[in-house]
Backbone as ProteinMPNN parsed JSONL, in Angstrom:
{"seq_chain_A": "MTRNNVVLSFNDMIHTKNINIFDCVAQAIIHQANCQTTMGSGIAKQIREKYPEAYEVDCKTVRGDITKLGSFSWVKARDGKHIYNCYSQFRYGKEQRHTDYEAVYTGLSRIEEHAKSMNLTSLALPYKMGCALGGGSWRIVNAIIEDIFEENQIDLYICRYEP", "coords_chain_A": {"N_chain_A": [[0.841, -1.168, 0.0], [0.518, 2.257, -0.758], [1.092, 5.53, 0.434], [1.309, 8.994, 0.388], [3.842, 9.004, -0.943], [5.097, 7.006, 0.454], [5.733, 3.662, 0.917], [3.925, 1.481, 2.664], [4.747, -0.855, 5.207], [4.26, -3.996, 6.982], [5.016, -3.352, 9.468], [5.082, -0.696, 11.737], [7.423, 0.7, 12.217], [9.236, 0.316, 10.216], [9.794, 1.69, 7.137], [9.341, 1.929, 3.697], [10.49, 4.136, 1.433], [10.018, 6.13, -1.46], [12.498, 7.711, -2.297], [15.524, 9.599, -2.599], [18.277, 8.539, -0.766], [19.88, 10.487, 0.355], [18.2, 12.594, 0.661], [16.503, 11.889, 2.616], [14.959, 12.244, 5.82], [16.118, 10.967, 7.943], [18.301, 10.483, 10.771], [20.62, 9.088, 10.426], [22.627, 7.271, 8.066], [22.939, 4.079, 6.732], [25.051, 1.88, 5.024], [26.155, -0.816, 2.919], [29.461, -1.951, 3.151], [32.626, -2.989, 1.829], [35.444, -4.985, 2.897], [37.776, -3.939, 1.953], [38.401, -1.27, 1.969], [37.544, 0.519, -0.147], [35.185, 1.809, -1.318], [34.274, 2.41, -3.932], [32.202, 2.222, -5.826], [28.673, 2.257, -6.694], [26.271, 2.976, -4.083], [28.093, 3.328, -2.029], [30.203, 4.72, -3.222], [28.904, 7.117, -3.777], [28.397, 7.975, -1.17], [31.018, 8.254, -0.291], [31.773, 10.444, -1.854], [29.941, 12.461, -1.052], [30.17, 12.438, 1.716], [33.081, 12.603, 2.717], [34.339, 12.133, 5.134], [33.283, 9.74, 6.017], [34.542, 7.92, 4.382], [37.14, 8.394, 5.211], [37.1, 7.413, 7.874], [36.629, 4.771, 7.27], [39.035, 4.15, 6.009], [40.712, 4.095, 8.173], [40.437, 1.644, 9.239], [41.672, -1.751, 9.077], [42.798, -2.657, 5.982], [41.508, -5.24, 3.975], [41.022, -6.992, 6.063], [39.534, -9.732, 7.232], [38.212, -10.103, 9.59], [36.706, -7.872, 9.99], [34.213, -8.314, 8.959], [30.82, -8.183, 9.706], [31.073, -6.123, 11.436], [31.26, -2.533, 11.996], [32.113, 0.773, 10.885], [31.972, 4.167, 11.927], [30.856, 7.533, 11.733], [30.189, 10.918, 12.672], [29.044, 13.154, 10.51], [29.985, 16.319, 8.993], [27.63, 17.745, 8.559], [26.026, 16.851, 10.536], [24.77, 14.43, 10.152], [24.807, 10.96, 10.831], [26.943, 8.427, 9.711], [27.084, 5.095, 8.809], [29.277, 2.569, 8.026], [28.72, -0.505, 7.094], [30.229, -3.47, 7.424], [29.797, -5.928, 5.434], [30.525, -7.405, 3.304], [33.305, -9.117, 1.996], [35.058, -8.995, -0.281], [34.814, -7.378, -3.515], [33.14, -7.155, -6.689], [31.857, -8.57, -9.765], [31.629, -11.23, -10.282], [30.555, -13.1, -8.514], [28.405, -13.773, -5.645], [28.962, -11.451, -3.184], [27.949, -10.425, -0.863], [27.673, -11.154, 2.502], [25.525, -12.876, 4.355], [25.36, -13.502, 7.099], [27.133, -11.612, 8.113], [25.743, -9.31, 7.401], [23.537, -9.526, 9.115], [24.782, -9.543, 11.684], [26.256, -7.122, 11.579], [24.205, -5.161, 11.149], [22.733, -5.576, 13.488], [24.577, -4.793, 15.432], [24.902, -2.108, 14.686], [22.317, -1.175, 15.156], [22.215, -1.391, 17.958], [24.263, 0.43, 18.626], [23.183, 2.789, 17.566], [20.975, 3.108, 19.252], [22.357, 3.588, 21.648], [23.376, 6.049, 21.068], [21.161, 7.553, 21.122], [19.685, 7.824, 18.78], [16.888, 8.151, 16.651], [16.073, 7.573, 14.13], [16.935, 5.867, 11.169], [18.414, 5.301, 7.946], [18.577, 3.248, 5.076], [19.766, 1.941, 1.926], [17.416, 0.723, -0.485], [17.407, -2.64, -1.405], [19.96, -3.088, -0.379], [23.177, -4.357, -0.606], [22.461, -6.067, -2.634], [22.445, -5.336, -5.352], [25.163, -4.576, -6.524], [26.531, -6.194, -4.719], [25.427, -8.683, -5.043], [23.579, -10.055, -3.486], [20.477, -11.551, -2.238], [17.462, -9.859, -2.194], [15.202, -10.743, -0.895], [16.234, -12.262, 1.207], [17.951, -10.398, 2.525], [16.093, -8.392, 3.184], [14.46, -9.836, 4.938], [16.251, -10.192, 7.045], [16.607, -7.513, 7.835], [13.975, -6.908, 8.679], [13.761, -8.713, 10.812], [15.611, -7.68, 12.65], [14.803, -4.999, 13.045], [12.024, -4.985, 13.531], [10.812, -5.014, 16.091], [11.275, -2.496, 17.457], [12.28, 0.767, 18.576], [13.241, 2.562, 16.842], [12.878, 4.401, 13.928], [13.094, 3.06, 10.76], [14.093, 3.789, 7.577], [13.786, 2.592, 4.416], [15.241, 3.388, 1.573], [14.208, 3.856, -1.603], [15.289, 4.715, -4.576], [14.493, 5.897, -7.652], [15.318, 7.562, -10.245]], "CA_chain_A": [[0.0, 0.0, 0.0], [1.302, 3.488, -0.846], [0.442, 6.751, 0.892], [2.233, 10.123, 0.466], [5.179, 8.601, -1.399], [5.647, 6.025, 1.38], [5.183, 2.325, 0.779], [3.765, 1.015, 4.041], [5.009, -2.264, 5.449], [3.448, -4.522, 8.06], [5.562, -2.842, 10.71], [5.005, 0.756, 11.783], [8.745, 1.291, 12.397], [9.995, 0.127, 8.979], [9.113, 2.409, 6.063], [10.013, 1.978, 2.404], [10.15, 5.428, 0.829], [10.512, 6.413, -2.803], [13.271, 8.934, -2.075], [16.975, 9.488, -2.575], [18.7, 8.372, 0.626], [20.474, 11.734, 0.826], [17.104, 13.518, 0.931], [15.71, 11.319, 3.706], [15.085, 12.989, 7.07], [16.733, 10.133, 8.979], [19.499, 11.004, 11.423], [21.792, 8.288, 10.057], [22.609, 6.459, 6.852], [23.678, 2.814, 6.784], [25.26, 1.268, 3.716], [27.061, -1.962, 2.939], [30.838, -1.67, 2.747], [33.495, -4.161, 1.763], [36.575, -4.935, 3.83], [38.967, -3.526, 1.207], [38.478, 0.192, 2.08], [37.516, 1.125, -1.482], [34.024, 2.686, -1.526], [34.511, 2.866, -5.293], [31.07, 2.124, -6.744], [27.348, 2.2, -6.096], [25.949, 3.939, -3.036], [29.313, 3.594, -1.262], [30.922, 5.787, -3.925], [28.155, 8.356, -3.559], [28.65, 8.369, 0.218], [32.416, 8.719, -0.261], [31.815, 11.778, -2.456], [29.157, 13.418, -0.259], [30.667, 12.411, 3.09], [34.449, 12.078, 2.7], [34.713, 11.692, 6.468], [32.9, 8.328, 6.121], [35.639, 7.187, 3.736], [38.311, 8.538, 6.079], [36.984, 6.476, 8.989], [36.799, 3.452, 6.656], [40.469, 3.966, 5.757], [41.4, 3.873, 9.454], [40.34, 0.22, 9.536], [42.704, -2.529, 8.394], [42.39, -3.086, 4.641], [41.57, -6.674, 3.716], [40.889, -7.742, 7.317], [38.279, -10.494, 7.186], [37.532, -10.0, 10.885], [35.795, -6.728, 9.959], [32.868, -8.777, 8.588], [29.877, -8.135, 10.82], [31.321, -4.938, 12.252], [30.974, -1.289, 11.295], [32.785, 2.0, 11.296], [30.926, 5.176, 12.098], [31.297, 8.922, 11.878], [29.183, 11.97, 12.604], [29.51, 14.019, 9.423], [29.983, 17.767, 9.241], [26.256, 18.254, 8.552], [25.327, 16.254, 11.668], [24.262, 13.092, 9.808], [25.658, 9.835, 11.218], [27.139, 7.506, 8.586], [27.546, 3.777, 9.218], [29.824, 1.658, 7.028], [28.424, -1.85, 7.593], [31.123, -4.399, 6.72], [29.07, -7.168, 5.197], [31.099, -8.144, 2.173], [34.756, -9.096, 2.108], [35.596, -8.48, -1.544], [33.828, -6.797, -4.419], [33.246, -7.633, -8.067], [30.59, -9.032, -10.334], [31.707, -12.644, -10.64], [29.861, -13.957, -7.557], [27.774, -13.043, -4.541], [29.922, -11.022, -2.162], [27.229, -10.125, 0.368], [27.717, -12.211, 3.505], [24.281, -12.673, 5.094], [25.651, -13.501, 8.535], [27.736, -10.309, 8.401], [24.66, -8.327, 7.33], [22.775, -9.654, 10.354], [25.597, -9.111, 12.822], [26.565, -5.703, 11.417], [23.01, -4.356, 11.396], [22.401, -5.704, 14.91], [25.515, -3.933, 16.17], [24.563, -0.724, 14.365], [21.075, -0.867, 15.864], [22.575, -1.169, 19.365], [25.027, 1.675, 18.695], [22.247, 3.887, 17.331], [20.231, 3.283, 20.504], [23.249, 4.201, 22.645], [23.555, 7.443, 20.645], [19.812, 8.139, 21.181], [19.154, 8.087, 17.444], [15.513, 7.676, 16.517], [15.77, 7.255, 12.737], [18.028, 5.389, 10.335], [18.044, 5.046, 6.549], [19.475, 2.402, 4.287], [19.279, 1.843, 0.548], [16.632, -0.417, -0.949], [18.241, -3.7, -1.99], [21.327, -2.992, 0.127], [23.942, -5.589, -0.762], [21.866, -6.95, -3.63], [22.781, -4.956, -6.726], [26.579, -4.866, -6.774], [26.986, -7.258, -3.819], [24.908, -9.961, -5.53], [22.711, -10.718, -2.52], [19.044, -11.701, -2.489], [16.701, -8.906, -1.407], [14.293, -11.504, -0.04], [16.992, -12.631, 2.405], [18.402, -9.183, 3.221], [14.911, -7.757, 3.753], [14.048, -10.64, 6.103], [17.207, -9.847, 8.108], [16.25, -6.161, 8.276], [12.728, -6.997, 9.438], [14.027, -9.416, 12.063], [16.346, -6.793, 13.563], [14.145, -3.713, 13.309], [10.575, -5.048, 13.672], [10.393, -4.737, 17.474], [12.265, -1.486, 17.746], [11.78, 2.127, 18.725], [13.941, 3.375, 15.85], [12.276, 4.395, 12.597], [14.026, 2.667, 9.712], [13.636, 4.155, 6.237], [14.43, 1.91, 3.304], [15.114, 4.406, 0.532], [14.172, 3.314, -2.959], [15.4, 5.879, -5.439], [14.436, 5.602, -9.081], [15.179, 8.872, -10.897]], "C_chain_A": [[0.895, 1.243, 0.0], [0.469, 4.676, -0.371], [1.513, 7.83, 1.021], [3.675, 9.726, 0.145], [5.862, 7.621, -0.455], [4.949, 4.703, 1.116], [5.129, 1.745, 2.18], [4.04, -0.47, 4.146], [4.126, -2.725, 6.602], [3.879, -3.969, 9.411], [5.549, -1.321, 10.671], [6.367, 1.435, 11.901], [9.62, 1.153, 11.155], [9.188, 0.732, 7.833], [9.951, 2.323, 4.792], [9.541, 3.24, 1.716], [10.749, 5.522, -0.563], [11.233, 7.753, -2.756], [14.762, 8.623, -2.168], [17.406, 9.434, -1.112], [19.283, 9.66, 1.207], [19.421, 12.811, 1.116], [16.211, 13.041, 2.077], [15.981, 12.086, 5.001], [15.762, 12.198, 8.185], [18.017, 10.763, 9.516], [20.766, 10.287, 10.974], [21.547, 7.53, 8.766], [23.474, 5.232, 7.097], [23.874, 2.361, 5.342], [26.211, 0.092, 3.872], [28.427, -1.538, 2.436], [31.597, -2.985, 2.654], [34.678, -3.952, 2.709], [37.865, -4.451, 3.169], [39.197, -2.013, 1.223], [38.489, 0.888, 0.719], [36.414, 2.176, -1.628], [34.073, 3.278, -2.929], [33.353, 2.748, -6.26], [29.765, 2.101, -5.961], [27.118, 3.289, -5.058], [27.179, 4.274, -2.2], [30.118, 4.726, -1.904], [30.225, 7.131, -3.717], [28.363, 8.87, -2.136], [30.068, 8.911, 0.351], [32.519, 10.154, -0.796], [31.094, 12.821, -1.592], [29.679, 13.542, 1.167], [32.087, 11.833, 3.126], [34.919, 11.601, 4.07], [34.316, 10.23, 6.712], [33.973, 7.447, 5.482], [36.899, 7.256, 4.607], [38.265, 7.56, 7.249], [37.111, 5.037, 8.489], [38.287, 3.155, 6.46], [41.284, 3.763, 7.035], [41.292, 2.425, 9.916], [41.411, -0.506, 8.728], [42.155, -3.049, 7.065], [42.563, -4.6, 4.487], [41.459, -7.553, 4.952], [39.527, -8.431, 7.347], [37.524, -10.416, 8.509], [36.636, -8.764, 10.97], [34.371, -7.153, 9.613], [31.975, -8.807, 9.822], [30.103, -6.962, 11.759], [30.948, -3.686, 11.452], [31.969, -0.224, 11.728], [31.734, 3.091, 11.228], [31.557, 6.547, 12.229], [30.072, 9.828, 11.907], [29.732, 13.0, 11.63], [29.354, 15.499, 9.794], [28.587, 18.368, 9.251], [25.4, 17.658, 9.67], [24.767, 14.873, 11.413], [25.284, 12.038, 10.251], [25.744, 8.887, 10.026], [27.737, 6.212, 9.128], [28.021, 2.997, 8.001], [29.66, 0.256, 7.608], [29.237, -2.859, 6.782], [30.446, -5.759, 6.575], [29.409, -7.809, 3.855], [32.612, -8.012, 2.264], [35.398, -8.468, 0.877], [34.469, -7.822, -2.339], [34.105, -7.317, -5.817], [31.923, -8.207, -8.514], [30.551, -10.536, -10.571], [30.959, -13.578, -9.704], [29.154, -13.1, -6.515], [28.843, -12.726, -3.511], [29.241, -10.66, -0.844], [27.231, -11.353, 1.263], [26.516, -11.991, 4.432], [24.486, -12.657, 6.609], [26.256, -12.156, 8.948], [26.705, -9.189, 8.315], [23.896, -8.338, 8.654], [23.558, -9.1, 11.547], [25.884, -7.621, 12.757], [25.369, -4.819, 11.704], [22.581, -4.422, 12.864], [23.299, -4.798, 15.752], [25.239, -2.449, 15.915], [23.31, -0.306, 15.114], [21.363, -0.59, 17.34], [23.344, 0.146, 19.533], [24.101, 2.877, 18.522], [21.415, 4.164, 18.583], [21.096, 3.995, 21.54], [23.512, 5.673, 22.333], [22.23, 8.219, 20.664], [19.285, 8.56, 19.808], [17.76, 7.475, 17.351], [15.142, 7.321, 15.078], [17.044, 6.914, 11.968], [17.508, 5.208, 8.915], [19.055, 4.087, 5.938], [18.908, 2.252, 2.892], [18.468, 0.574, 0.298], [17.561, -1.376, -1.694], [19.711, -3.565, -1.597], [22.014, -4.355, 0.007], [23.457, -6.506, -1.867], [22.228, -6.59, -5.062], [24.227, -5.344, -7.015], [27.097, -6.016, -5.92], [26.462, -8.633, -4.18], [23.991, -10.701, -4.571], [21.267, -10.812, -2.981], [18.29, -10.721, -1.598], [15.723, -9.618, -0.482], [14.986, -11.846, 1.282], [17.4, -11.399, 3.205], [17.217, -8.485, 3.877], [14.412, -8.516, 4.981], [14.968, -10.361, 7.3], [16.843, -8.48, 8.702], [14.991, -6.208, 9.138], [12.937, -7.687, 10.772], [14.686, -8.494, 13.086], [15.512, -5.594, 13.981], [12.64, -3.788, 13.566], [10.083, -4.695, 15.069], [11.318, -3.671, 18.029], [11.599, -0.129, 17.912], [12.488, 3.09, 17.771], [13.193, 3.261, 14.526], [13.357, 4.047, 11.585], [13.39, 2.991, 8.368], [14.465, 3.397, 5.214], [14.167, 2.794, 2.093], [15.277, 3.787, -0.848], [14.165, 4.487, -3.921], [15.466, 5.44, -6.896], [14.214, 6.913, -9.815], [14.406, 8.815, -12.194]], "O_chain_A": [[1.917, 1.272, 0.686], [-0.702, 4.812, -0.726], [2.523, 7.615, 1.691], [4.604, 10.073, 0.874], [7.072, 7.418, -0.547], [3.72, 4.632, 1.093], [6.165, 1.54, 2.813], [3.626, -1.252, 3.29], [3.339, -1.945, 7.138], [3.157, -4.115, 10.397], [5.96, -0.722, 9.677], [6.456, 2.646, 11.702], [10.652, 1.818, 11.058], [8.047, 0.34, 7.588], [11.146, 2.617, 4.816], [8.352, 3.408, 1.444], [11.858, 5.046, -0.806], [10.676, 8.789, -3.118], [15.198, 7.517, -1.852], [16.925, 10.229, -0.304], [19.191, 9.898, 2.411], [19.726, 13.823, 1.746], [15.265, 13.732, 2.456], [17.106, 12.523, 5.244], [15.954, 12.73, 9.278], [18.72, 11.479, 8.805], [21.866, 10.82, 11.123], [20.414, 7.195, 8.423], [24.593, 5.331, 7.601], [22.952, 2.453, 4.531], [26.973, 0.016, 4.835], [28.541, -0.851, 1.42], [31.254, -3.965, 3.314], [34.871, -2.862, 3.248], [38.936, -4.544, 3.768], [40.106, -1.527, 0.55], [39.337, 1.742, 0.459], [36.688, 3.309, -2.022], [33.932, 4.488, -3.106], [33.492, 3.137, -7.419], [29.752, 1.947, -4.739], [27.689, 4.376, -5.138], [27.297, 5.397, -1.71], [30.651, 5.588, -1.205], [30.878, 8.153, -3.507], [28.491, 10.076, -1.927], [30.292, 9.914, 1.029], [33.26, 10.973, -0.254], [31.588, 13.936, -1.425], [29.637, 14.622, 1.757], [32.27, 10.684, 3.528], [35.807, 10.753, 4.157], [34.943, 9.552, 7.525], [34.274, 6.363, 5.98], [37.634, 6.274, 4.717], [39.278, 6.945, 7.582], [37.638, 4.179, 9.197], [38.742, 2.04, 6.717], [42.425, 3.306, 6.975], [41.965, 2.018, 10.863], [41.989, 0.063, 7.802], [41.171, -3.789, 7.034], [43.607, -5.162, 4.818], [41.773, -8.742, 4.892], [38.494, -7.774, 7.474], [36.314, -10.642, 8.54], [35.881, -8.623, 11.932], [33.42, -6.44, 9.933], [32.333, -9.383, 10.849], [29.406, -6.822, 12.764], [30.387, -3.782, 10.361], [32.58, -0.313, 12.793], [30.721, 2.946, 10.543], [32.653, 6.696, 12.768], [29.059, 9.553, 11.263], [30.753, 13.637, 11.889], [28.688, 15.858, 10.765], [28.371, 19.4, 9.887], [24.2, 17.92, 9.747], [24.331, 14.202, 12.348], [26.487, 12.216, 10.062], [24.728, 8.58, 9.403], [28.76, 6.224, 9.814], [27.262, 2.786, 7.055], [30.393, -0.124, 8.521], [28.969, -3.076, 5.6], [30.512, -6.611, 7.461], [28.666, -8.647, 3.345], [33.139, -6.941, 2.567], [36.182, -7.525, 0.985], [33.329, -7.73, -1.882], [35.177, -7.855, -6.091], [30.981, -8.314, -7.729], [29.531, -11.06, -11.019], [30.74, -14.74, -10.049], [29.281, -11.876, -6.5], [29.542, -13.617, -3.026], [29.905, -10.599, 0.191], [26.845, -12.445, 0.847], [26.493, -11.033, 5.205], [23.847, -11.876, 7.314], [25.929, -11.625, 10.009], [26.78, -8.221, 9.071], [23.64, -7.286, 9.24], [23.046, -8.287, 12.316], [25.77, -6.924, 13.765], [25.492, -3.828, 12.424], [22.115, -3.426, 13.418], [22.831, -4.123, 16.669], [25.334, -1.631, 16.83], [23.248, 0.801, 15.651], [20.81, 0.351, 17.909], [23.098, 0.891, 20.481], [24.22, 3.867, 19.244], [21.178, 5.321, 18.931], [20.625, 4.9, 22.229], [23.834, 6.453, 23.229], [22.178, 9.386, 20.275], [18.535, 9.529, 19.691], [17.497, 6.41, 17.909], [14.043, 6.831, 14.82], [18.074, 7.575, 12.098], [16.315, 4.99, 8.703], [20.243, 4.126, 6.259], [17.705, 2.415, 2.688], [18.793, -0.501, 0.802], [18.388, -0.961, -2.506], [20.602, -3.888, -2.383], [21.49, -5.371, 0.463], [23.981, -7.608, -2.029], [22.308, -7.478, -5.909], [24.477, -6.345, -7.687], [28.001, -6.739, -6.339], [26.974, -9.641, -3.695], [23.655, -11.86, -4.814], [20.886, -10.223, -3.993], [18.455, -10.743, -0.378], [15.449, -9.13, 0.615], [14.385, -11.731, 2.35], [17.218, -11.358, 4.422], [17.327, -8.031, 5.016], [13.988, -7.9, 5.959], [14.503, -10.301, 8.438], [16.783, -8.319, 9.921], [14.952, -5.609, 10.213], [12.344, -7.281, 11.771], [14.342, -8.535, 14.268], [15.516, -5.214, 15.151], [12.02, -2.751, 13.799], [9.004, -4.116, 15.199], [12.065, -3.925, 18.974], [10.483, 0.087, 17.44], [12.339, 4.306, 17.893], [12.908, 2.158, 14.059], [14.416, 4.675, 11.559], [12.291, 2.53, 8.059], [15.686, 3.541, 5.152], [13.029, 2.935, 1.644], [16.336, 3.27, -1.202], [13.154, 5.174, -4.065], [16.37, 4.714, -7.309], [13.075, 7.343, -9.996], [14.215, 9.842, -12.845]]}, "name": "protein", "num_of_chains": 1, "seq": "MTRNNVVLSFNDMIHTKNINIFDCVAQAIIHQANCQTTMGSGIAKQIREKYPEAYEVDCKTVRGDITKLGSFSWVKARDGKHIYNCYSQFRYGKEQRHTDYEAVYTGLSRIEEHAKSMNLTSLALPYKMGCALGGGSWRIVNAIIEDIFEENQIDLYICRYEP"}
């Protein structure tokens, strides 16, 4: 069901919006990052360009460290927006699925706990996070998102942008 450019889900705290993630009113943006400190394509590249401090904090992590899977780096950007780099793929490329579902679950769970500790009340992530370039299944990633955020006091905006 759609109302006022918002696609309503079964949960009042999870909202799929037809909006560019950078135009969303959420206090924080979450995106999938690889463990290679590249942020060279997709939404990660756009975040790197708009929020270079998010790339800087990514570069402070150990490049190619597989133990980053399921963790995140975080920065409060100059405009006050919080940016979360969720390490849920080890490598990148088009030859196979690089999205690690266990890392998606663990990373998002840790981000959700961190956001609560920071008293954040709204988060945004891209529609099909980890599914376009990362090769993941949206059915699986969406189920993970719903499992983590369905019983929550944080509004989660899934931003679906189709110019």
